N, CA, C, O and CB atoms as a CASP TS submission, in Angstrom:
PFRMAT TS
TARGET T0000
AUTHOR 0000-0000-0000
METHOD Language model
MODEL 1
PARENT N/A
ATOM      1  N   UNK     1      72.312 101.517 155.247  1.00  0.00           N
ATOM      2  CA  UNK     1      71.373 102.551 155.710  1.00  0.00           C
ATOM      3  C   UNK     1      72.060 103.899 155.825  1.00  0.00           C
ATOM      4  O   UNK     1      73.234 103.951 156.191  1.00  0.00           O
ATOM      5  CB  UNK     1      70.764 102.161 157.062  1.00  0.00           C
ATOM      6  N   UNK     2      71.441 104.876 155.556  1.00  0.00           N
ATOM      7  CA  UNK     2      72.025 106.259 155.632  1.00  0.00           C
ATOM      8  C   UNK     2      71.157 107.046 156.588  1.00  0.00           C
ATOM      9  O   UNK     2      69.998 106.665 156.753  1.00  0.00           O
ATOM     10  CB  UNK     2      72.091 106.983 154.190  1.00  0.00           C
ATOM     11  N   UNK     3      71.603 108.094 157.224  1.00  0.00           N
ATOM     12  CA  UNK     3      70.789 109.015 157.874  1.00  0.00           C
ATOM     13  C   UNK     3      71.472 110.325 157.943  1.00  0.00           C
ATOM     14  O   UNK     3      72.678 110.396 157.705  1.00  0.00           O
ATOM     15  CB  UNK     3      70.418 108.539 159.194  1.00  0.00           C
ATOM     16  N   UNK     4      70.788 111.342 158.248  1.00  0.00           N
ATOM     17  CA  UNK     4      71.209 112.713 158.277  1.00  0.00           C
ATOM     18  C   UNK     4      70.272 113.401 159.333  1.00  0.00           C
ATOM     19  O   UNK     4      69.210 112.902 159.706  1.00  0.00           O
ATOM     20  CB  UNK     4      71.123 113.395 156.804  1.00  0.00           C
ATOM     21  N   UNK     5      70.740 114.515 159.745  1.00  0.00           N
ATOM     22  CA  UNK     5      69.976 115.286 160.841  1.00  0.00           C
ATOM     23  C   UNK     5      69.392 116.540 160.142  1.00  0.00           C
ATOM     24  O   UNK     5      70.033 117.177 159.306  1.00  0.00           O
ATOM     25  CB  UNK     5      70.973 115.731 162.136  1.00  0.00           C
ATOM     26  N   UNK     6      68.277 116.817 160.492  1.00  0.00           N
ATOM     27  CA  UNK     6      67.549 118.096 160.101  1.00  0.00           C
ATOM     28  C   UNK     6      67.303 118.889 161.413  1.00  0.00           C
ATOM     29  O   UNK     6      66.960 118.358 162.469  1.00  0.00           O
ATOM     30  CB  UNK     6      66.110 117.781 159.323  1.00  0.00           C
ATOM     31  N   UNK     7      67.509 120.171 161.240  1.00  0.00           N
ATOM     32  CA  UNK     7      67.034 120.961 162.413  1.00  0.00           C
ATOM     33  C   UNK     7      66.557 122.290 161.908  1.00  0.00           C
ATOM     34  O   UNK     7      66.892 122.700 160.797  1.00  0.00           O
ATOM     35  CB  UNK     7      68.163 121.157 163.500  1.00  0.00           C
ATOM     36  N   UNK     8      65.728 123.009 162.770  1.00  0.00           N
ATOM     37  CA  UNK     8      65.185 124.231 162.420  1.00  0.00           C
ATOM     38  C   UNK     8      65.246 125.168 163.727  1.00  0.00           C
ATOM     39  O   UNK     8      65.087 124.727 164.865  1.00  0.00           O
ATOM     40  CB  UNK     8      63.721 124.018 161.853  1.00  0.00           C
ATOM     41  N   UNK     9      65.478 126.419 163.440  1.00  0.00           N
ATOM     42  CA  UNK     9      65.548 127.323 164.484  1.00  0.00           C
ATOM     43  C   UNK     9      64.616 128.456 164.213  1.00  0.00           C
ATOM     44  O   UNK     9      64.360 128.788 163.056  1.00  0.00           O
ATOM     45  CB  UNK     9      66.923 127.781 164.686  1.00  0.00           C
ATOM     46  N   UNK    10      64.015 129.160 165.427  1.00  0.00           N
ATOM     47  CA  UNK    10      63.237 130.272 165.280  1.00  0.00           C
ATOM     48  C   UNK    10      63.460 131.162 166.396  1.00  0.00           C
ATOM     49  O   UNK    10      63.745 130.638 167.472  1.00  0.00           O
ATOM     50  CB  UNK    10      61.877 129.935 165.142  1.00  0.00           C
ATOM     51  N   UNK    11      63.374 132.491 166.317  1.00  0.00           N
ATOM     52  CA  UNK    11      63.541 133.487 167.387  1.00  0.00           C
ATOM     53  C   UNK    11      62.300 133.705 168.111  1.00  0.00           C
ATOM     54  O   UNK    11      61.265 133.934 167.485  1.00  0.00           O
ATOM     55  CB  UNK    11      64.023 134.778 166.862  1.00  0.00           C
ATOM     56  N   UNK    12      62.320 133.653 169.364  1.00  0.00           N
ATOM     57  CA  UNK    12      61.212 133.969 170.199  1.00  0.00           C
ATOM     58  C   UNK    12      60.792 135.432 170.134  1.00  0.00           C
ATOM     59  O   UNK    12      61.732 136.217 170.254  1.00  0.00           O
ATOM     60  CB  UNK    12      61.535 133.603 171.576  1.00  0.00           C
ATOM     61  N   UNK    13      59.662 135.934 169.982  1.00  0.00           N
ATOM     62  CA  UNK    13      59.236 137.246 169.870  1.00  0.00           C
ATOM     63  C   UNK    13      57.906 137.362 170.566  1.00  0.00           C
ATOM     64  O   UNK    13      56.908 136.866 170.042  1.00  0.00           O
ATOM     65  CB  UNK    13      59.174 137.669 168.442  1.00  0.00           C
ATOM     66  N   UNK    14      57.843 137.971 171.680  1.00  0.00           N
ATOM     67  CA  UNK    14      56.642 138.132 172.429  1.00  0.00           C
ATOM     68  C   UNK    14      55.755 139.373 172.019  1.00  0.00           C
ATOM     69  O   UNK    14      54.644 139.595 172.499  1.00  0.00           O
ATOM     70  CB  UNK    14      57.019 138.226 173.861  1.00  0.00           C
ATOM     71  N   UNK    15      56.333 140.090 171.149  1.00  0.00           N
ATOM     72  CA  UNK    15      55.554 141.345 170.737  1.00  0.00           C
ATOM     73  C   UNK    15      54.641 140.964 169.403  1.00  0.00           C
ATOM     74  O   UNK    15      53.771 141.743 169.014  1.00  0.00           O
ATOM     75  CB  UNK    15      56.672 142.649 170.383  1.00  0.00           C
ATOM     76  N   UNK    16      54.870 139.878 168.827  1.00  0.00           N
ATOM     77  CA  UNK    16      54.101 139.490 167.511  1.00  0.00           C
ATOM     78  C   UNK    16      53.126 138.532 167.839  1.00  0.00           C
ATOM     79  O   UNK    16      53.314 137.812 168.819  1.00  0.00           O
ATOM     80  CB  UNK    16      55.000 138.893 166.378  1.00  0.00           C
ATOM     81  N   UNK    17      52.089 138.421 167.142  1.00  0.00           N
ATOM     82  CA  UNK    17      51.079 137.400 167.291  1.00  0.00           C
ATOM     83  C   UNK    17      51.546 135.939 167.078  1.00  0.00           C
ATOM     84  O   UNK    17      51.098 134.977 167.702  1.00  0.00           O
ATOM     85  CB  UNK    17      49.998 137.696 166.352  1.00  0.00           C
ATOM     86  N   UNK    18      52.506 135.889 166.116  1.00  0.00           N
ATOM     87  CA  UNK    18      53.049 134.553 165.894  1.00  0.00           C
ATOM     88  C   UNK    18      54.047 133.996 166.940  1.00  0.00           C
ATOM     89  O   UNK    18      54.310 132.799 167.064  1.00  0.00           O
ATOM     90  CB  UNK    18      53.704 134.555 164.602  1.00  0.00           C
ATOM     91  N   UNK    19      54.514 134.889 167.593  1.00  0.00           N
ATOM     92  CA  UNK    19      55.482 134.595 168.750  1.00  0.00           C
ATOM     93  C   UNK    19      56.864 134.123 168.321  1.00  0.00           C
ATOM     94  O   UNK    19      57.689 133.647 169.101  1.00  0.00           O
ATOM     95  CB  UNK    19      54.893 133.508 169.668  1.00  0.00           C
ATOM     96  N   UNK    20      57.062 134.307 166.925  1.00  0.00           N
ATOM     97  CA  UNK    20      58.340 133.881 166.562  1.00  0.00           C
ATOM     98  C   UNK    20      58.793 134.802 165.344  1.00  0.00           C
ATOM     99  O   UNK    20      57.964 135.394 164.654  1.00  0.00           O
ATOM    100  CB  UNK    20      58.322 132.330 166.215  1.00  0.00           C
ATOM    101  N   UNK    21      60.071 134.879 165.142  1.00  0.00           N
ATOM    102  CA  UNK    21      60.761 135.662 164.058  1.00  0.00           C
ATOM    103  C   UNK    21      61.724 134.824 163.242  1.00  0.00           C
ATOM    104  O   UNK    21      62.333 133.900 163.782  1.00  0.00           O
ATOM    105  CB  UNK    21      61.533 136.841 164.659  1.00  0.00           C
ATOM    106  N   UNK    22      61.889 135.126 161.914  1.00  0.00           N
ATOM    107  CA  UNK    22      63.026 134.562 161.170  1.00  0.00           C
ATOM    108  C   UNK    22      64.387 134.750 161.866  1.00  0.00           C
ATOM    109  O   UNK    22      64.575 135.733 162.583  1.00  0.00           O
ATOM    110  CB  UNK    22      63.083 135.192 159.800  1.00  0.00           C
ATOM    111  N   UNK    23      65.382 133.778 161.654  1.00  0.00           N
ATOM    112  CA  UNK    23      66.669 133.900 162.264  1.00  0.00           C
ATOM    113  C   UNK    23      67.476 134.822 161.279  1.00  0.00           C
ATOM    114  O   UNK    23      67.502 134.595 160.069  1.00  0.00           O
ATOM    115  CB  UNK    23      67.362 132.444 162.508  1.00  0.00           C
ATOM    116  N   UNK    24      68.153 135.908 161.885  1.00  0.00           N
ATOM    117  CA  UNK    24      68.957 136.817 161.140  1.00  0.00           C
ATOM    118  C   UNK    24      70.142 136.056 160.608  1.00  0.00           C
ATOM    119  O   UNK    24      70.587 135.115 161.264  1.00  0.00           O
ATOM    120  CB  UNK    24      69.385 138.010 161.990  1.00  0.00           C
ATOM    121  N   UNK    25      70.705 136.420 159.408  1.00  0.00           N
ATOM    122  CA  UNK    25      71.875 135.777 158.865  1.00  0.00           C
ATOM    123  C   UNK    25      73.108 135.772 159.804  1.00  0.00           C
ATOM    124  O   UNK    25      73.845 134.787 159.840  1.00  0.00           O
ATOM    125  CB  UNK    25      72.227 136.443 157.591  1.00  0.00           C
ATOM    126  N   UNK    26      73.321 136.810 160.520  1.00  0.00           N
ATOM    127  CA  UNK    26      74.402 136.993 161.457  1.00  0.00           C
ATOM    128  C   UNK    26      74.475 135.965 162.608  1.00  0.00           C
ATOM    129  O   UNK    26      75.538 135.697 163.167  1.00  0.00           O
ATOM    130  CB  UNK    26      74.293 138.339 162.023  1.00  0.00           C
ATOM    131  N   UNK    27      73.182 135.352 162.964  1.00  0.00           N
ATOM    132  CA  UNK    27      73.212 134.329 164.005  1.00  0.00           C
ATOM    133  C   UNK    27      73.180 132.969 163.528  1.00  0.00           C
ATOM    134  O   UNK    27      73.179 132.061 164.360  1.00  0.00           O
ATOM    135  CB  UNK    27      72.138 134.494 164.897  1.00  0.00           C
ATOM    136  N   UNK    28      73.153 132.706 162.273  1.00  0.00           N
ATOM    137  CA  UNK    28      72.922 131.267 161.770  1.00  0.00           C
ATOM    138  C   UNK    28      74.109 130.463 162.039  1.00  0.00           C
ATOM    139  O   UNK    28      73.917 129.311 162.429  1.00  0.00           O
ATOM    140  CB  UNK    28      72.611 131.197 160.235  1.00  0.00           C
ATOM    141  N   UNK    29      75.304 130.881 161.894  1.00  0.00           N
ATOM    142  CA  UNK    29      76.543 130.055 162.074  1.00  0.00           C
ATOM    143  C   UNK    29      76.643 129.644 163.562  1.00  0.00           C
ATOM    144  O   UNK    29      77.046 128.510 163.822  1.00  0.00           O
ATOM    145  CB  UNK    29      77.865 130.871 161.621  1.00  0.00           C
ATOM    146  N   UNK    30      76.292 130.524 164.583  1.00  0.00           N
ATOM    147  CA  UNK    30      76.340 130.210 165.999  1.00  0.00           C
ATOM    148  C   UNK    30      75.270 129.125 166.298  1.00  0.00           C
ATOM    149  O   UNK    30      75.506 128.204 167.081  1.00  0.00           O
ATOM    150  CB  UNK    30      76.105 131.510 166.868  1.00  0.00           C
ATOM    151  N   UNK    31      74.070 129.264 165.640  1.00  0.00           N
ATOM    152  CA  UNK    31      72.971 128.338 165.875  1.00  0.00           C
ATOM    153  C   UNK    31      73.323 126.900 165.285  1.00  0.00           C
ATOM    154  O   UNK    31      73.017 125.868 165.881  1.00  0.00           O
ATOM    155  CB  UNK    31      71.642 128.919 165.217  1.00  0.00           C
ATOM    156  N   UNK    32      73.941 126.918 164.156  1.00  0.00           N
ATOM    157  CA  UNK    32      74.367 125.706 163.398  1.00  0.00           C
ATOM    158  C   UNK    32      75.338 124.960 164.158  1.00  0.00           C
ATOM    159  O   UNK    32      75.288 123.731 164.190  1.00  0.00           O
ATOM    160  CB  UNK    32      74.950 126.039 162.056  1.00  0.00           C
ATOM    161  N   UNK    33      76.316 125.692 164.838  1.00  0.00           N
ATOM    162  CA  UNK    33      77.242 125.034 165.699  1.00  0.00           C
ATOM    163  C   UNK    33      76.614 124.414 166.960  1.00  0.00           C
ATOM    164  O   UNK    33      76.993 123.319 167.374  1.00  0.00           O
ATOM    165  CB  UNK    33      78.281 125.991 166.080  1.00  0.00           C
ATOM    166  N   UNK    34      75.623 125.148 167.582  1.00  0.00           N
ATOM    167  CA  UNK    34      74.952 124.692 168.643  1.00  0.00           C
ATOM    168  C   UNK    34      74.202 123.314 168.336  1.00  0.00           C
ATOM    169  O   UNK    34      74.348 122.273 168.976  1.00  0.00           O
ATOM    170  CB  UNK    34      74.042 125.761 169.072  1.00  0.00           C
ATOM    171  N   UNK    35      73.427 123.499 167.304  1.00  0.00           N
ATOM    172  CA  UNK    35      72.602 122.272 166.840  1.00  0.00           C
ATOM    173  C   UNK    35      73.591 121.126 166.492  1.00  0.00           C
ATOM    174  O   UNK    35      73.282 119.994 166.864  1.00  0.00           O
ATOM    175  CB  UNK    35      71.660 122.630 165.506  1.00  0.00           C
ATOM    176  N   UNK    36      74.622 121.295 165.888  1.00  0.00           N
ATOM    177  CA  UNK    36      75.670 120.146 165.616  1.00  0.00           C
ATOM    178  C   UNK    36      76.080 119.510 166.917  1.00  0.00           C
ATOM    179  O   UNK    36      76.022 118.297 167.120  1.00  0.00           O
ATOM    180  CB  UNK    36      77.014 120.696 164.872  1.00  0.00           C
ATOM    181  N   UNK    37      76.513 120.435 167.815  1.00  0.00           N
ATOM    182  CA  UNK    37      76.962 119.881 169.068  1.00  0.00           C
ATOM    183  C   UNK    37      75.839 119.140 169.941  1.00  0.00           C
ATOM    184  O   UNK    37      76.093 118.089 170.529  1.00  0.00           O
ATOM    185  CB  UNK    37      77.564 121.016 169.864  1.00  0.00           C
ATOM    186  N   UNK    38      74.714 119.690 169.982  1.00  0.00           N
ATOM    187  CA  UNK    38      73.599 119.076 170.718  1.00  0.00           C
ATOM    188  C   UNK    38      73.150 117.721 170.086  1.00  0.00           C
ATOM    189  O   UNK    38      72.849 116.743 170.770  1.00  0.00           O
ATOM    190  CB  UNK    38      72.400 120.064 170.759  1.00  0.00           C
ATOM    191  N   UNK    39      73.131 117.744 168.713  1.00  0.00           N
ATOM    192  CA  UNK    39      72.710 116.579 168.064  1.00  0.00           C
ATOM    193  C   UNK    39      73.715 115.485 168.331  1.00  0.00           C
ATOM    194  O   UNK    39      73.318 114.402 168.761  1.00  0.00           O
ATOM    195  CB  UNK    39      72.524 116.823 166.600  1.00  0.00           C
ATOM    196  N   UNK    40      74.995 115.707 168.101  1.00  0.00           N
ATOM    197  CA  UNK    40      76.100 114.660 168.422  1.00  0.00           C
ATOM    198  C   UNK    40      75.819 114.084 169.803  1.00  0.00           C
ATOM    199  O   UNK    40      75.704 112.877 170.016  1.00  0.00           O
ATOM    200  CB  UNK    40      77.614 115.319 168.399  1.00  0.00           C
ATOM    201  N   UNK    41      75.713 115.072 170.758  1.00  0.00           N
ATOM    202  CA  UNK    41      75.667 114.562 172.232  1.00  0.00           C
ATOM    203  C   UNK    41      74.413 113.614 172.307  1.00  0.00           C
ATOM    204  O   UNK    41      74.502 112.469 172.752  1.00  0.00           O
ATOM    205  CB  UNK    41      75.527 115.861 173.377  1.00  0.00           C
ATOM    206  N   UNK    42      73.278 114.141 171.859  1.00  0.00           N
ATOM    207  CA  UNK    42      71.968 113.481 172.066  1.00  0.00           C
ATOM    208  C   UNK    42      71.926 112.075 171.366  1.00  0.00           C
ATOM    209  O   UNK    42      71.462 111.070 171.905  1.00  0.00           O
ATOM    210  CB  UNK    42      70.809 114.405 171.506  1.00  0.00           C
ATOM    211  N   UNK    43      72.502 112.125 170.011  1.00  0.00           N
ATOM    212  CA  UNK    43      72.315 110.766 169.315  1.00  0.00           C
ATOM    213  C   UNK    43      73.299 109.758 169.903  1.00  0.00           C
ATOM    214  O   UNK    43      73.105 108.555 169.724  1.00  0.00           O
ATOM    215  CB  UNK    43      72.551 110.873 167.712  1.00  0.00           C
ATOM    216  N   UNK    44      74.377 110.214 170.619  1.00  0.00           N
ATOM    217  CA  UNK    44      75.346 109.306 171.371  1.00  0.00           C
ATOM    218  C   UNK    44      74.558 108.628 172.473  1.00  0.00           C
ATOM    219  O   UNK    44      74.830 107.494 172.867  1.00  0.00           O
ATOM    220  CB  UNK    44      76.607 110.125 172.002  1.00  0.00           C
ATOM    221  N   UNK    45      73.526 109.399 172.976  1.00  0.00           N
ATOM    222  CA  UNK    45      72.736 108.913 174.107  1.00  0.00           C
ATOM    223  C   UNK    45      71.431 108.003 173.597  1.00  0.00           C
ATOM    224  O   UNK    45      70.630 107.502 174.385  1.00  0.00           O
ATOM    225  CB  UNK    45      72.249 110.223 174.977  1.00  0.00           C
ATOM    226  N   UNK    46      71.357 107.880 172.201  1.00  0.00           N
ATOM    227  CA  UNK    46      70.301 107.195 171.653  1.00  0.00           C
ATOM    228  C   UNK    46      69.133 107.986 171.173  1.00  0.00           C
ATOM    229  O   UNK    46      68.187 107.385 170.664  1.00  0.00           O
ATOM    230  CB  UNK    46      69.889 106.299 172.553  1.00  0.00           C
ATOM    231  N   UNK    47      69.119 109.213 171.285  1.00  0.00           N
ATOM    232  CA  UNK    47      68.031 110.015 170.884  1.00  0.00           C
ATOM    233  C   UNK    47      67.909 110.188 169.470  1.00  0.00           C
ATOM    234  O   UNK    47      68.939 110.180 168.796  1.00  0.00           O
ATOM    235  CB  UNK    47      68.099 111.245 171.473  1.00  0.00           C
ATOM    236  N   UNK    48      66.708 110.356 168.884  1.00  0.00           N
ATOM    237  CA  UNK    48      66.576 110.540 167.455  1.00  0.00           C
ATOM    238  C   UNK    48      65.839 111.766 167.123  1.00  0.00           C
ATOM    239  O   UNK    48      65.577 112.035 165.950  1.00  0.00           O
ATOM    240  CB  UNK    48      65.913 109.394 166.839  1.00  0.00           C
ATOM    241  N   UNK    49      65.477 112.560 168.150  1.00  0.00           N
ATOM    242  CA  UNK    49      64.865 113.857 167.927  1.00  0.00           C
ATOM    243  C   UNK    49      64.893 114.638 169.261  1.00  0.00           C
ATOM    244  O   UNK    49      65.045 114.043 170.328  1.00  0.00           O
ATOM    245  CB  UNK    49      63.393 113.700 167.379  1.00  0.00           C
ATOM    246  N   UNK    50      64.746 115.972 169.186  1.00  0.00           N
ATOM    247  CA  UNK    50      64.638 116.732 170.473  1.00  0.00           C
ATOM    248  C   UNK    50      64.619 118.298 170.246  1.00  0.00           C
ATOM    249  O   UNK    50      64.730 118.775 169.117  1.00  0.00           O
ATOM    250  CB  UNK    50      65.861 116.346 171.417  1.00  0.00           C
ATOM    251  N   UNK    51      64.491 118.962 171.227  1.00  0.00           N
ATOM    252  CA  UNK    51      64.426 120.379 171.250  1.00  0.00           C
ATOM    253  C   UNK    51      65.848 121.065 171.453  1.00  0.00           C
ATOM    254  O   UNK    51      66.780 120.562 172.080  1.00  0.00           O
ATOM    255  CB  UNK    51      63.462 120.786 172.352  1.00  0.00           C
ATOM    256  N   UNK    52      65.852 122.344 170.794  1.00  0.00           N
ATOM    257  CA  UNK    52      67.065 123.110 170.972  1.00  0.00           C
ATOM    258  C   UNK    52      66.785 124.424 171.576  1.00  0.00           C
ATOM    259  O   UNK    52      65.696 124.972 171.400  1.00  0.00           O
ATOM    260  CB  UNK    52      67.771 123.291 169.692  1.00  0.00           C
ATOM    261  N   UNK    53      67.773 124.978 172.317  1.00  0.00           N
ATOM    262  CA  UNK    53      67.618 126.275 172.914  1.00  0.00           C
ATOM    263  C   UNK    53      68.972 126.983 172.957  1.00  0.00           C
ATOM    264  O   UNK    53      69.973 126.331 173.254  1.00  0.00           O
ATOM    265  CB  UNK    53      67.013 126.155 174.317  1.00  0.00           C
ATOM    266  N   UNK    54      69.045 128.197 172.693  1.00  0.00           N
ATOM    267  CA  UNK    54      70.184 128.939 172.678  1.00  0.00           C
ATOM    268  C   UNK    54      69.830 130.389 172.810  1.00  0.00           C
ATOM    269  O   UNK    54      68.731 130.802 172.438  1.00  0.00           O
ATOM    270  CB  UNK    54      70.953 128.661 171.481  1.00  0.00           C
ATOM    271  N   UNK    55      70.809 131.223 173.371  1.00  0.00           N
ATOM    272  CA  UNK    55      70.771 132.497 173.401  1.00  0.00           C
ATOM    273  C   UNK    55      72.036 133.190 172.798  1.00  0.00           C
ATOM    274  O   UNK    55      73.146 133.009 173.297  1.00  0.00           O
ATOM    275  CB  UNK    55      70.525 132.838 174.699  1.00  0.00           C
ATOM    276  N   UNK    56      71.840 133.966 171.740  1.00  0.00           N
ATOM    277  CA  UNK    56      72.933 134.572 170.957  1.00  0.00           C
ATOM    278  C   UNK    56      73.067 136.062 171.412  1.00  0.00           C
ATOM    279  O   UNK    56      72.067 136.775 171.490  1.00  0.00           O
ATOM    280  CB  UNK    56      72.641 134.461 169.364  1.00  0.00           C
ATOM    281  N   UNK    57      74.267 136.501 171.697  1.00  0.00           N
ATOM    282  CA  UNK    57      74.416 137.839 172.103  1.00  0.00           C
ATOM    283  C   UNK    57      75.163 138.512 170.912  1.00  0.00           C
ATOM    284  O   UNK    57      76.157 138.028 170.369  1.00  0.00           O
ATOM    285  CB  UNK    57      75.183 137.956 173.502  1.00  0.00           C
ATOM    286  N   UNK    58      74.550 139.714 170.563  1.00  0.00           N
ATOM    287  CA  UNK    58      75.034 140.596 169.447  1.00  0.00           C
ATOM    288  C   UNK    58      76.298 141.409 169.794  1.00  0.00           C
ATOM    289  O   UNK    58      77.081 141.767 168.915  1.00  0.00           O
ATOM    290  CB  UNK    58      73.918 141.577 169.046  1.00  0.00           C
ATOM    291  N   UNK    59      76.487 141.709 171.184  1.00  0.00           N
ATOM    292  CA  UNK    59      77.557 142.633 171.443  1.00  0.00           C
ATOM    293  C   UNK    59      78.263 142.086 172.665  1.00  0.00           C
ATOM    294  O   UNK    59      77.850 141.076 173.235  1.00  0.00           O
ATOM    295  CB  UNK    59      77.042 144.108 171.651  1.00  0.00           C
ATOM    296  N   UNK    60      79.355 142.773 173.073  1.00  0.00           N
ATOM    297  CA  UNK    60      80.135 142.250 174.214  1.00  0.00           C
ATOM    298  C   UNK    60      79.482 142.947 175.460  1.00  0.00           C
ATOM    299  O   UNK    60      79.876 142.660 176.591  1.00  0.00           O
ATOM    300  CB  UNK    60      81.774 142.577 174.070  1.00  0.00           C
ATOM    301  N   UNK    61      78.477 143.868 175.251  1.00  0.00           N
ATOM    302  CA  UNK    61      77.943 144.599 176.482  1.00  0.00           C
ATOM    303  C   UNK    61      77.255 143.712 177.370  1.00  0.00           C
ATOM    304  O   UNK    61      76.324 143.033 176.937  1.00  0.00           O
ATOM    305  CB  UNK    61      76.996 145.711 176.131  1.00  0.00           C
ATOM    306  N   UNK    62      77.615 143.644 178.572  1.00  0.00           N
ATOM    307  CA  UNK    62      77.083 142.684 179.584  1.00  0.00           C
ATOM    308  C   UNK    62      75.550 142.966 179.758  1.00  0.00           C
ATOM    309  O   UNK    62      74.794 142.066 180.124  1.00  0.00           O
ATOM    310  CB  UNK    62      77.874 142.836 181.012  1.00  0.00           C
ATOM    311  N   UNK    63      75.087 144.289 179.476  1.00  0.00           N
ATOM    312  CA  UNK    63      73.749 144.548 179.649  1.00  0.00           C
ATOM    313  C   UNK    63      72.774 143.938 178.541  1.00  0.00           C
ATOM    314  O   UNK    63      71.553 143.901 178.695  1.00  0.00           O
ATOM    315  CB  UNK    63      73.622 145.987 179.725  1.00  0.00           C
ATOM    316  N   UNK    64      73.364 143.515 177.532  1.00  0.00           N
ATOM    317  CA  UNK    64      72.674 142.913 176.425  1.00  0.00           C
ATOM    318  C   UNK    64      72.096 141.489 176.836  1.00  0.00           C
ATOM    319  O   UNK    64      72.849 140.564 177.140  1.00  0.00           O
ATOM    320  CB  UNK    64      73.655 142.802 175.204  1.00  0.00           C
ATOM    321  N   UNK    65      70.733 141.377 176.826  1.00  0.00           N
ATOM    322  CA  UNK    65      70.043 140.086 177.241  1.00  0.00           C
ATOM    323  C   UNK    65      70.162 139.114 176.084  1.00  0.00           C
ATOM    324  O   UNK    65      69.756 137.970 176.289  1.00  0.00           O
ATOM    325  CB  UNK    65      68.481 140.316 177.622  1.00  0.00           C
ATOM    326  N   UNK    66      70.633 139.396 174.967  1.00  0.00           N
ATOM    327  CA  UNK    66      70.733 138.445 173.874  1.00  0.00           C
ATOM    328  C   UNK    66      69.446 138.132 173.131  1.00  0.00           C
ATOM    329  O   UNK    66      68.382 138.616 173.516  1.00  0.00           O
ATOM    330  CB  UNK    66      71.273 137.210 174.387  1.00  0.00           C
ATOM    331  N   UNK    67      69.515 137.394 172.154  1.00  0.00           N
ATOM    332  CA  UNK    67      68.171 136.959 171.296  1.00  0.00           C
ATOM    333  C   UNK    67      68.023 135.393 171.701  1.00  0.00           C
ATOM    334  O   UNK    67      68.923 134.557 171.628  1.00  0.00           O
ATOM    335  CB  UNK    67      68.374 137.169 169.402  1.00  0.00           C
ATOM    336  N   UNK    68      66.855 135.205 172.088  1.00  0.00           N
ATOM    337  CA  UNK    68      66.476 133.829 172.554  1.00  0.00           C
ATOM    338  C   UNK    68      65.878 133.050 171.312  1.00  0.00           C
ATOM    339  O   UNK    68      65.007 133.519 170.579  1.00  0.00           O
ATOM    340  CB  UNK    68      65.375 133.905 173.798  1.00  0.00           C
ATOM    341  N   UNK    69      66.452 131.813 171.169  1.00  0.00           N
ATOM    342  CA  UNK    69      66.047 131.000 170.072  1.00  0.00           C
ATOM    343  C   UNK    69      65.558 129.695 170.596  1.00  0.00           C
ATOM    344  O   UNK    69      65.970 129.328 171.697  1.00  0.00           O
ATOM    345  CB  UNK    69      67.164 130.808 169.088  1.00  0.00           C
ATOM    346  N   UNK    70      64.694 128.929 169.900  1.00  0.00           N
ATOM    347  CA  UNK    70      64.265 127.632 170.199  1.00  0.00           C
ATOM    348  C   UNK    70      64.315 126.971 168.890  1.00  0.00           C
ATOM    349  O   UNK    70      64.286 127.573 167.817  1.00  0.00           O
ATOM    350  CB  UNK    70      62.891 127.572 170.873  1.00  0.00           C
ATOM    351  N   UNK    71      64.392 125.706 169.036  1.00  0.00           N
ATOM    352  CA  UNK    71      64.564 124.941 167.682  1.00  0.00           C
ATOM    353  C   UNK    71      64.050 123.424 167.892  1.00  0.00           C
ATOM    354  O   UNK    71      63.556 123.045 168.953  1.00  0.00           O
ATOM    355  CB  UNK    71      66.228 124.942 167.181  1.00  0.00           C
ATOM    356  N   UNK    72      64.206 122.684 166.876  1.00  0.00           N
ATOM    357  CA  UNK    72      63.851 121.245 166.929  1.00  0.00           C
ATOM    358  C   UNK    72      64.767 120.599 165.962  1.00  0.00           C
ATOM    359  O   UNK    72      65.132 121.165 164.931  1.00  0.00           O
ATOM    360  CB  UNK    72      62.321 120.949 166.579  1.00  0.00           C
ATOM    361  N   UNK    73      65.154 119.348 166.321  1.00  0.00           N
ATOM    362  CA  UNK    73      65.987 118.526 165.366  1.00  0.00           C
ATOM    363  C   UNK    73      65.455 117.089 165.436  1.00  0.00           C
ATOM    364  O   UNK    73      64.794 116.664 166.383  1.00  0.00           O
ATOM    365  CB  UNK    73      67.582 118.573 165.738  1.00  0.00           C
ATOM    366  N   UNK    74      65.822 116.329 164.280  1.00  0.00           N
ATOM    367  CA  UNK    74      65.487 115.025 164.131  1.00  0.00           C
ATOM    368  C   UNK    74      66.413 114.240 163.260  1.00  0.00           C
ATOM    369  O   UNK    74      67.029 114.807 162.358  1.00  0.00           O
ATOM    370  CB  UNK    74      64.203 114.958 163.661  1.00  0.00           C
ATOM    371  N   UNK    75      66.531 113.037 163.475  1.00  0.00           N
ATOM    372  CA  UNK    75      67.406 112.111 162.458  1.00  0.00           C
ATOM    373  C   UNK    75      66.358 111.660 161.411  1.00  0.00           C
ATOM    374  O   UNK    75      65.215 111.314 161.711  1.00  0.00           O
ATOM    375  CB  UNK    75      68.173 110.673 163.243  1.00  0.00           C
ATOM    376  N   UNK    76      66.831 111.695 160.221  1.00  0.00           N
ATOM    377  CA  UNK    76      66.028 111.188 159.057  1.00  0.00           C
ATOM    378  C   UNK    76      66.787 109.951 158.513  1.00  0.00           C
ATOM    379  O   UNK    76      67.948 110.109 158.133  1.00  0.00           O
ATOM    380  CB  UNK    76      65.840 112.338 157.888  1.00  0.00           C
ATOM    381  N   UNK    77      66.222 108.768 158.453  1.00  0.00           N
ATOM    382  CA  UNK    77      66.834 107.625 158.001  1.00  0.00           C
ATOM    383  C   UNK    77      66.359 107.265 156.574  1.00  0.00           C
ATOM    384  O   UNK    77      65.152 107.263 156.335  1.00  0.00           O
ATOM    385  CB  UNK    77      66.582 106.537 158.960  1.00  0.00           C
ATOM    386  N   UNK    78      67.288 106.952 155.593  1.00  0.00           N
ATOM    387  CA  UNK    78      66.877 106.619 154.326  1.00  0.00           C
ATOM    388  C   UNK    78      67.466 105.216 153.941  1.00  0.00           C
ATOM    389  O   UNK    78      68.444 104.792 154.555  1.00  0.00           O
ATOM    390  CB  UNK    78      67.286 107.716 153.364  1.00  0.00           C
ATOM    391  N   UNK    79      66.907 104.520 152.973  1.00  0.00           N
ATOM    392  CA  UNK    79      67.395 103.201 152.656  1.00  0.00           C
ATOM    393  C   UNK    79      68.652 103.152 151.942  1.00  0.00           C
ATOM    394  O   UNK    79      69.144 102.067 151.631  1.00  0.00           O
ATOM    395  CB  UNK    79      66.453 102.507 151.910  1.00  0.00           C
TER
END
């Protein structure tokens, strides 16, 4: 039996009707690392799916509130 994890991220945007934005290329690596860590921790606890949350900061400026992301992951099993 084989399995792999799938995950998806979206940026929260309260000014658009959809409420979400595409993930900029410059944030993808950080979000992938977060997803990998969360999935490893949660699957060790027996979970097969769950939510993701992260805030990515673009600058070292302490006043930057960062970009808020949400996501979802799941394990996909194949024969």
